[in-house]
C-alpha positions, -999 to +999 in steps of 0.1 A: +160-511-125+139-534-146+138-570-137+150-592-165+128-621-154+094-605-149+098-569-162+088-552-129+105-518-126+118-508-092+144-485-076+172-508-063+185-480-040+152-481-020+154-518-012+163-526+024+180-559+017+197-555-016+219-585-015+211-622-014+205-633+021+211-670+014+244-668-005+266-662+025+280-629+014+255-609+036+257-573+024+285-579-001+264-596-028+263-579-062+228-592-070+197-570-065+166-592-060+134-581-076+108-573-049+081-588-073+096-622-082+128-625-062+150-629-093+187-618-087+196-591-111+231-579-116+235-541-118+267-545-139+249-566-165+221-540-167+246-514-179+262-539-204+227-549-218+218-512-223+250-506-242+245-537-264+209-526-271+220-492-281+247-506-304+222-530-320+197-502-327+225-481-343+235-510-365+198-516-376+195-478-385+227-481-405+214-511-424+181-492-432+200-462-445+221-484-469+190-501-483+175-469-496+180-464-533 
C-alpha cells in the first residue's frame, strides 16, 4: 500500500496494529495507519482510486488518438 499523505510504501498485512487504536473499534477499524506518518488510509479507497486512475489514463489515450490527423 502507498500512503496517500506521505507517499511511503508499505505492506499493510505485515503491520501488527492495523486498525486505529484511538477510535474505539479496536481491531474492527477499516483504516490502515501508515507506519511513517500515521495517516489513516482506507484499503477500499485505494482500490477505487486505482480504478479511477486507470479510467482517466484510458480517456487521455482516447483523446490523443482522436487528435491525430
